[in-house]
VMD Tcl script that draws the C-alpha trace (Angstrom):
set ca {
  {68.11 -69.37 53.84}
  {67.39 -71.52 56.49}
  {63.90 -71.69 58.31}
  {64.78 -69.83 61.42}
  {66.06 -66.98 59.40}
  {62.93 -67.03 57.10}
  {60.30 -67.06 60.29}
  {62.51 -64.45 62.02}
  {62.10 -62.24 59.11}
  {58.42 -63.01 58.53}
  {57.83 -62.20 62.41}
  {60.09 -58.98 62.27}
  {58.08 -57.78 59.33}
  {55.13 -58.13 61.29}
  {56.18 -56.60 64.15}
  {57.67 -53.39 62.12}
  {54.06 -52.99 60.36}
  {52.23 -53.02 63.53}
  {54.67 -50.33 65.23}
  {54.23 -48.35 62.18}
  {50.46 -48.45 62.78}
  {51.12 -47.53 66.32}
  {53.35 -44.38 65.01}
  {50.89 -43.28 62.38}
  {47.94 -43.31 65.04}
  {49.87 -41.40 67.67}
  {50.20 -38.82 64.74}
  {46.67 -38.73 63.97}
  {45.61 -38.56 67.56}
  {48.02 -35.88 68.44}
  {46.97 -33.90 65.16}
  {43.26 -34.08 66.53}
  {44.32 -33.03 70.09}
  {46.25 -30.00 68.89}
  {43.28 -29.25 66.32}
  {40.92 -29.02 69.53}
  {43.45 -27.05 71.60}
  {44.42 -24.28 68.95}
  {41.37 -24.38 66.49}
  {38.19 -23.25 67.99}
  {36.18 -23.35 64.86}
  {36.91 -27.22 65.08}
  {34.28 -27.41 68.01}
  {31.52 -25.46 66.04}
  {32.38 -27.70 63.02}
  {31.99 -30.96 65.16}
  {28.46 -29.80 66.45}
  {27.26 -29.89 63.20}
  {28.36 -33.19 61.78}
  {26.10 -35.93 61.13}
  {25.90 -39.19 62.94}
  {26.88 -40.85 59.70}
  {29.87 -38.72 59.07}
  {30.96 -39.31 62.54}
  {30.58 -42.99 62.60}
  {32.39 -42.81 59.05}
  {35.68 -41.17 60.85}
  {35.05 -43.63 63.90}
  {35.20 -46.62 61.37}
  {38.37 -44.84 59.56}
  {40.04 -44.74 62.86}
  {39.37 -48.08 63.90}
  {40.87 -49.69 60.84}
  {44.14 -48.23 61.79}
  {43.82 -49.22 65.31}
  {42.88 -52.58 64.26}
  {45.94 -52.90 62.08}
  {48.15 -52.70 65.09}
  {47.02 -56.22 66.21}
  {46.09 -57.76 62.82}
  {49.38 -57.07 61.50}
  {51.14 -59.30 64.06}
  {48.12 -61.94 63.92}
  {47.28 -62.30 60.36}
  {49.03 -64.92 57.84}
  {51.16 -63.45 55.20}
  {48.63 -62.98 52.31}
  {45.79 -61.39 54.16}
  {48.36 -59.58 56.18}
  {50.20 -57.97 53.25}
  {46.64 -56.95 51.60}
  {44.93 -55.69 54.46}
  {47.93 -53.59 55.27}
  {48.33 -52.27 51.53}
  {44.23 -51.43 51.44}
  {44.18 -49.99 55.12}
  {47.28 -47.77 54.37}
  {45.79 -46.59 50.82}
  {42.35 -45.49 52.67}
  {44.01 -43.73 55.38}
  {46.66 -42.18 53.07}
  {43.89 -40.98 51.01}
  {41.70 -39.81 53.99}
  {44.66 -37.50 55.47}
  {45.44 -36.04 51.67}
  {41.90 -35.08 51.68}
  {42.02 -33.25 54.86}
  {44.59 -31.04 53.38}
  {42.58 -29.76 50.60}
  {40.67 -26.86 52.70}
  {43.79 -25.18 53.59}
  {44.94 -26.68 56.63}
  {47.38 -24.82 59.44}
  {51.11 -25.23 59.50}
  {51.27 -27.59 62.65}
  {48.52 -29.70 60.78}
  {50.31 -30.14 57.50}
  {53.33 -31.16 59.70}
  {51.39 -33.99 61.04}
  {49.73 -34.84 57.60}
  {53.17 -34.87 55.92}
  {54.44 -37.41 58.66}
  {51.16 -39.56 58.61}
  {51.25 -39.47 54.67}
  {55.24 -40.50 54.61}
  {54.48 -43.33 57.27}
  {51.47 -44.96 55.46}
  {53.18 -44.73 52.09}
  {56.00 -46.71 53.68}
  {53.70 -49.27 55.26}
  {52.10 -49.69 51.43}
  {55.74 -49.94 50.06}
  {56.94 -52.17 52.80}
  {53.82 -54.52 52.34}
  {53.98 -54.40 48.59}
  {57.38 -55.58 48.71}
  {56.84 -58.11 51.23}
  {57.94 -61.76 49.67}
  {56.36 -64.82 51.20}
  {59.30 -66.85 53.08}
  {60.24 -70.00 51.27}
}
mol new
graphics top color blue
foreach p $ca { graphics top sphere $p radius 0.5 }
foreach p [lrange $ca 0 end-1] q [lrange $ca 1 end] { graphics top cylinder $p $q radius 0.2 }
display resetview
């Protein structure tokens, strides 16, 4: 494999990982928007959340948002491991939200989100350094 092909493959993997994070985050956002519109009890639950819990959710969302740009900027090793770690955390968080008996629309979004982050984990795990 010549250097140009190896460089192109490296850049393409970065671009695809970044695009997958955009896809996952759009699904997170739409699931939350649907919840606000179609689940009146969500407003009451949000009002009783502690500032610490709200901050925790904000940090969780920011990790995915940051991966959009970090997937494009970080070098191979940090990029690969950070994609795996953040995707594992996000997958676990979405799976945890399903434990309370979610609405059908939410389960639909969650299945897509989990499939996307599992693919990110696999895609980053199988990423080998270009020689």
